[in-house]
Every structure is written in C-alpha cells, then in structure tokens.
N, C-alpha and C positions, 0 to 999 in steps of 0.2 A: 734604360733598355733600348729605347728608340734610337738614342744617339749612338750606341754601340752597333746597332743594326745598320745604321747609315754608313758607318765606317766599313763594315763588311761588304756593303754594296758598292764600295769605291766612291762614296760621297765626297770624301776629302780631296781626292785627286781631281774630281770634276769641278771643284770649287776654286781651284787655283787661278789667280789673276782674273777673277770674276767678281763683280759687285752686284749683290742682290739688293734691290731697293723695294721695300714693302710699302703698300698704300693702306692707310686707314682713313676713315672719315669720322665716325662717332665711336665713343665708348660710353655706353649707357650704364647708369647705376644698377639697373635691374633689367631683366629680359623684357622685350617688347612683345606683347601678344600678337600684334599685327605683323611685326618683322622679327620673328624668333631667331633668325640667323644673324641679325645685327650683333656686333661685338658688344658684350657687356663687361663689367669690371672683372668678374670672376674669370671669364674666358680670356680677356686681355692679359691678365696676370699669368694665366697658364701658358698662353702663347709666348710671352716674354721668357718664361722659364724654359720652354722648349727651345726657343731660338738661341738662348745663351748657351745651351748645351752643345750646339753644333756650329755656331757662328760667332765671329768677332763683330759686335755691333758698334759701329763708329759713326761720328757725325757725317752728314752728307758732304759738307765742305771738305772734310778730310778725305772722303772717298773720291771726290773730284780731283783733289791734288794727287792722290795715288794713281788715278787713271791717267792724268797728265804725265806723271813721272814714270809710268809703266811699272809701278811698284805698290801693290796692294797687300795688306796683311792677309794671311790665309783665311778663307771662309768669311770674307768681308761682307757685311750687310748694314743697311741703313733703314731707319724707321721714318716714314713721312705721314703727315696728316693733311688732308685737303679741306678747304672751305672756311674753317674758322668757327666750329661749333663750340659753345660754351663748355660742354662736358670735356673737351680736350684739356681745359684748364682745371676744372673742378674734379674730374674723375681720372682722366688719363695721366695728368702730370704727377700726382702723388704715387701712382703705380710705377711710372717711369723712374722717379726718384728713388723709390724703394729698391728697384733693380739696378740702379746706377746706369741707366740707359739714356742716351741722347736721342732726340727726335727733331725733325724739321717740320714746321707748321706753315703750310701754304694757305694764306688767308685772302679771301675776297673782301677787300676793305669796305665796300659799299654796304655791307650788312652788319657791320659792327654797331654796337650801342642801340640795340632794339630793332634792327632790321630782320628780315626773314627771306630766305631764298624762295624762288617761285615754286620749286618742287616741294618744299616743306609746307608752303601754303596749301598746295593740293593735298598732300598727305594729311595734314592736320584738319583740313576741311572734311575729308572723307572719314577720318577717325571720329569726328564729332557729329557727323551728319545723322539725321534720322534714318530709319530702316529702309526707306525708299526715297529716291530723289529723281527729279526730272531736269536734266541739263540741256534739253533740246533747244531752248531759247538761246543758249550760248554756243550752239553748234555741236554739242556732244549728245550723248544718248540718255536713256533712262537706266537707272541702276538700282537693283535690289541689294541691300547692304545688311543681310541677316548673317552676322557672324564674321569672324576674322578673314575667312577665305574669300568671301565676296568683297570685302573691303580691300583686300590685297589685289584682287583682280581689277576692281574699279580704279584703284590707284595706278596700276600698271598700264591700263588702257589710256587713262588721261595723260600720264607722263609721256607715253609713247606718241600721243597725238600732238602734244605741245612742244616737245623737246627741241625740235629743229625749226620751229617758227622763228622769224626774225624777232629780235629782242622786244621791240615795242609792241609788235602784234601779240607776242606771247604774254606780255604783261597785261594787255587789254583783255585777252581771253581769260586769264586767271582772275582779273577783277570782275569779269562777267560771271564767272562761276561763284565767286564770293557773294555777289549780289543775289544769286538764286538760292544760296544756302547760308542764311545769316546766322552764323555761329561765332562765338568768341574764339579767337586764335591766339596762340602764345606769342609773346614778344621777347622771350628770353632764351631762344634756341641758340643764338649766335653770341660770340664773345663781346665783351665790352673792351674799350681801349685799355682800361686798367688790366684786364686779364691778358691782353697781348703783352703789355709791359711786364706782367708777372712771369709769363713764359720766358721772355727775354732775360729778365733778371735771374731766372733760375738756370740760365746757361743754355737754354734751348735756342734753336735757330728759327728766325722768322723769315719766311719766303713769300713772294708775291704770287697772286692768283687772279689778277685783274681787279676791277672795281665791282662789276655786276655779274661776273661769271658768264659772259656770253659765249656762244660758239663763234670764235673769231673768224672761222672760215666762211661764215654767213654775213660778215661785215665788210664794208669797204676798208681799204688799207689805213686811211686816216683815222677812222673810228676805232679800229683794232689797236692802232698804235697808242691812241689816247687812253683806251682802257688799260693797256699794259703799263704805260708810263705813269698814269695817275694812281694806279694801285700801288706801284712801287713808291711813289712820292708820299702817299698817305701813310704807309707803314713806316717809312723812314722818319717821318715827322713824329709818329707815335713812340717809336723805340729810341730815337735819337742816334741811330747807327745805320750804316749802309745795308741795303737789302740786295743781295747778290745772286739769289737763286729764284727760279721761276717755275711754275707748273702751268701747263696749258689747260684751260678748262675743258673738261671731258677727256681731252688728251689723245684722241685716236689720230695718228698721222694720216694725212690725206683726206680725212673726213671732218675732224674738228679743228684742225689747224693745217696750214700749208707752208711751203718753203718760204714764202714772203714773211710769214710770222716768225719763223726761225731767224730770219735776217733782222727783223725789228728787235727781237729780244737781244741779239748780239749788239746792235747799234745802241741800245739803251744802257749798255754797260753791265748786263748780267754776266756772271761767270759760268753759269750752266743752267740747263732747264730739263725738266722731266716730262715724260709723256705717260700714257697709260697702256702703251704697247707692252705685251708680255715679253719677258726675257731678262737677261742679266747683262750689265754693261761690262765691257772689256777695254783695256788700253787700245787706243787707236780708233775707237768708236766716236760717234758724234756726241760731244759733251752737251749739246743743246737739244738733244733728243734722247735722253737717257731713259731706257725702259724701266718699267715698274710692274710689280706683281704681288699679289697676296693670295696664298692658298685659302680655299674655302672649307677645307675638311676640318672636322672637329676632333677626330681621333689623332693622337700624337704621331703615330707611325705614318699614317697617310698624309698628314700635314707636312712632315719633313720630307717624305718621298716626293710630294708635289713640288716642294722647293728644289729638290735635286733635279727633277725633270725640267724645271724652268731654267736651271743653269745652262742647259744645252741650247737655249734660244738666245738669239742676239737682239731681238726687237726689230720692229719695222721702222723705217724712216721715210721722209718725203724728199 
C-alpha cells in the first residue's frame, strides 16, 4: 500500500538519476531498553522489505560507477554500515542474505578483535553503573540513574562533552570515568577479523573508516593521513583485496572533515567517499563527498515519505 501511495505522490519521478545511500550502525538481536529506537532484527527486516518495494538496492561501488557514467538504474539505493559492530555479521548479514541485498561495511580497524569504541565505553559504563554516580573528579557531574530515561540523559550529556575533544584527551577522560565506576565492560561489541573476512566472502563490500575513528578535522594533516592510510592497509591485509571506499568519521562537512581530508582520500587511491550530510547523490556531484541519510520513522508510509523528501536534497560539501 505504501509503495503504491509513493507512486501517486510522484515518488518515482523524483528518484530518477539520484542515488540514495542509507546509513546503519547496529542491528540488535532484540530491542534495547535504553535505546529503544536503535534498529533491531525485526525492524531491519521490515525496513528492507519496505525499501525493496520502491528502490533498486545496488552495491555502492555499482552506484559510484553509475554516477560517473551518468546512468543510474531507476530508484537506486545503497545500504551502508559504519564502525564495524559484531552484530553486523551475526544479525544483519543473515537478514541481508535472506533479502538478497548487498551492503557496504565501513570499519574502523583499530577496534577489531576485542576493542571498544570510546562512546560505547561510556554507554556501557552508564548502563552498568549503580543508581547514583559522582564523576566530578573526572571533570563531569553527578548523575542519578534511576531508570532508562535518566541513563539516556547521562549518556547524552557525557557523549556531548567528550565528542569533540582531541583524541588523546578524550581517551584520558574516558579512562578517568572508568576508574570512578569500576564495572565490567563488554569486549565483544566489535567484529573480529574473521567476521570481516566472513562479510567479504559473502560478497559484501568492506570500506575503510580510519583506525581509531577520530574527528580528523581536529587533527594535524599528517596524523589524519596516517589514520586514513593505516585503516585502509589493515583492512586490505585482512580481506586480501583492495579497499576502495571510505567513510569520514562522524562525517559532517566542514565540522568533522575538511577539504584537505578530501584531498588525502583521493591521494590514497580511494575511488569514492561518503559523508553524513543528508541528501541523495546525483551525476556530476563530488564522488568523495557522497551524501547519506536514513529515515528515523517507524511507520512504513512516513519512512518512505522521508526518503522521498531526502531525494530533493543534494548534500553539503566543503
């Protein structure tokens, strides 16, 4: 019903010669009480069903070739995942295979095989913390954590305070928080190298996402270049194949990455790169700043309507 409604709204016409690239991060086995809007297996399965009704889902590399040639299939769309969470391999991959859908996985190589991203350290720390914590010795505040709502608020406050600190300072701050709240933290949130190879053998695309997921705009050029180059080399060693696609960490043009980082990505031999600027790519646009977007609506009609609205945006660039 929703797909027929989209046609009546002129959806198909607006989708010509546009490439919609969707962003996902995690696909949980079950809904998370603290993050109920995070995509779980049932919701991801439903979203793929919706998307296939109105879009031709193609590999991102094929979409890039279509943009270069000025010839995309009608209603072209791509699925991408960022960061390298283990549930991408254990939960998302079987669903993708069941639907016959290809995805590109942008992986921060430094967290493979038992690592944990700094934001997940904060999230899991607050998830497991007692009902009241005092983080003032680490430069933060006191937090009451009675229930999911207060834990959500504490996580948002801490992530906001730490996100744009220089990498080393941010890691020191996170370590200080851990010292104040001594709880056991998971070491299996991110993929193993074997799971990366599993995705590759399944025909999925592996893309680079730096080593440590820094905000490259906050780094010197040499450090940013090393992060991008080393992440690419590590993944190529794991899968035994070239890694030609890149995703800027955080990905906001002019805020999280700059024109100099676009130049570095080109110099390192990537064929295209994606941002997190909303919009849909079109032939003649910058292949190294491809926009991406994912609707947040749970209802089928509003989800697809949001996709249609996004097709009218071109994405910001630096």
